[in-house]
N, C-alpha and C positions, 0 to 999 in steps of 0.2 A: 701211793699207787697212781701212776697215771690212770685218765675210762679215757673211752671214746662212747659216743655215743653209734647207733646202729647206722644211722641215718647220716649222718657226721662221715663216717666211712665207705658209706655206700658212695656219695659225693666224691671223693676223694677215684676213686675208682673210675666213677664218670668223667671227671678231669685228667682220665690216665697217668695221673699220678705213679711214683714207683711203690709201691707197699707190700710188704712182707706180712702175709697169714701166715697162724701157725689154728689151725682147728684140732682144739685136745678130747674132741670127744671118743667115743668108742665105737668099733670100726660099723657098730650095726647102727649109730647115730649117724655117722659119715655117709653109710648106704641107701639115707632119707633126703640126700641133698646134701652138700657145702657151698661155700664159697667161691667159684671158677677156680681164683686166683690164688685160693686155701693151700696151704701141704699141710700133711694129715702126721701128728706125732700127739697119739694121746694122753692127755697124760701119767698114764705108768709109765709112758716112756719115755718122757721128759728126763729125767736125769740124766738116762744108760747113753740116750742119742742127743748131749746140749751137743756134744765137739761139731757136728753138723751146722751146725749155727756160726753166725758170727758178730761178734761183740764190737763191729763195726758199724752195722744194719742194725735198722729201728724193726720190733716186731709189733702189729695187733696181735692181741688173742682170742681165740673163743672158744666155747661151747654153748650149750644149749640155753642156760639162761646169765651166764654171769659169774657162778661159783668157780667152778673149777676153774678158768680162767684166770680167776682173779686170783689162786693159788699157785697155778703156772709161774704169775709174772711174778711173786713173791720170792718162787726159787730164783727164777732168771734174773730178776732183779738183785737177788744175794752174789750171784754169779759174775755179775758186771756188766748182765745185758738192758741197753734201750728197750725197755716194754711200756704197753700200752693196753687194758684192758676195756674187751666188746663190752659197754654194759647191754644187759638185756637179753644177749646174748643170741643163738638162732630165734628163738622166738620173738625179739625184733626185729628180726630181719627180715626187708620188703625186698630188697634186693634177686638178682639173680640168684640160681643155684644149679647145683648139676650134680 
């Protein structure tokens, strides 16, 4: 599985790179703040919402600590998506949240 650090992903955002971020945390976790550019698809909904994603795009997956997003990466990778897990999750995120 491909991985990226929270700092490296923050740098991509600071450099205005076009990145697709999916936050797989639960609603109550996202309510505490998420990366502004991230779309929210809870892990339990990934399988039924996979049709919302484009296999021609690359996605960075985020959760609280990196475990659930790793699981989501495994599933999406098995479905033919290009995905990268953000290691450390939001616990490691020092960038902006909304």
